[in-house]
N, C-alpha and C positions, 0 to 999 in steps of 0.2 A: 504494500500500500504506500501511496505517496501523498503527502500533504503539501498544500500551497498556502502561504500566508502573504497576503497583500497589505501594503500600507502606503500612505502618502497622499490619499485623496483629500479633498476639502473644498472650501469656498475661496474663490479668487476673483479679482476684478479683471475686466477685459485688458489684455496686454500683459497680464501677469504670468507667472511661471509656477509649475508644480513638478515634483519628481515622484513618480510611483516606483515602488519596489515590490518584488515578488520572490520569496524565498521558497525553494523546494527542499523537502526532506523526506526520508524514508528509504524504501527499497529501490535505490537508484544505482544502476550500473553505469549508465551514461544518459546524458540529455541530448537528444538529437536536434531539437528545435525549441525555441521559446518565443512567445509573442504576446501581444496585447490586442484585445478586441474591445469594442464598446457597444452599448445599447442605450439609445435614448428612448424616452417614453413614447410608446406607439410606433416604434420603428424596429426593424430587425437588427440583430447583432451583426456588426460589421468589423472587418479586419482593420486594424490601425497600423501595426508594424510587426514584423517577425525577424528573428535572427537565428542563424545557424552558426556552425563553426567557421564558415568562410564567406558568409553573405548576409546582407540585410535587405529588407523589403518594406516599403512604405506605401500606404494609401496616398493617392494624389492629394487629398485634402489636408494632409499633415506634412507633406514634403517641405523641407526648409524650416519647419517650426518645431518638429518633434525629433528626438534622437533616441534610438534603442541601443542598449548595451547590455553586456552580461559579464558576470564575475564567475568563472567556472569553478574556482576554488570554493566559492560560497553557494554554488547552485542558485544564483540569484540573477534575475533580469530586472533592468531598470527602464523606465520611460521618462526621459526629460522632456517636459512640455513647456514650450516658450510661446510668446505671442498668442496667448489663449484667447479664444473668441466665444461668445455665448453659444454658438452652435456646437462647440466642443463639449457642452454639458451632457453628461451621460454617466452610466455606471461602466466602469472600466474593469475588464476581466483579464486576468493572466491565463495564459494557455501554454502548457508544456507537453512535449512529446518525449516520453521516457522509455528507455530500455531497462527493464528490471534485471535483477540478478538471475532470474529464471529465463532471461533472454526473450522475454515477451515485450512487445511495444504497446504502450498505452498512451492515451491522451487524457490529460487532467485539466480541470478548470479551477481557478481560484474562486473565492466567495464573492468577489466584486468589491470595488471601492468607488464611492460616489465622487464625481468631479462636477462642481457647479461653477460656472463662469457668469458673473453678473455684469450687466451692461452699464 
């Protein structure tokens, strides 16, 4: 079993910054990919950014404003969010693809953290 603990959400004004963190723990042999998704009220969950060992991928609406990074030693993924806009308001979910010690691959979701950007 793998647990994900997210932190860093909150309320910020337009143009402000927040940094989200997501730490994975448990039966982890390797982490294949980590990422962030978000879901605004009444909308579907959407990809924000992903990171693997050798690449990053961003949704067009965050390019140039958000940066994803990871600390492999801590099994932690970060999302630095700058120049925040009211339309960035959503619950942000961490997503991790893990290979366990039994050599099975699973996808796990964090509990979600609320990000609210006021105008």
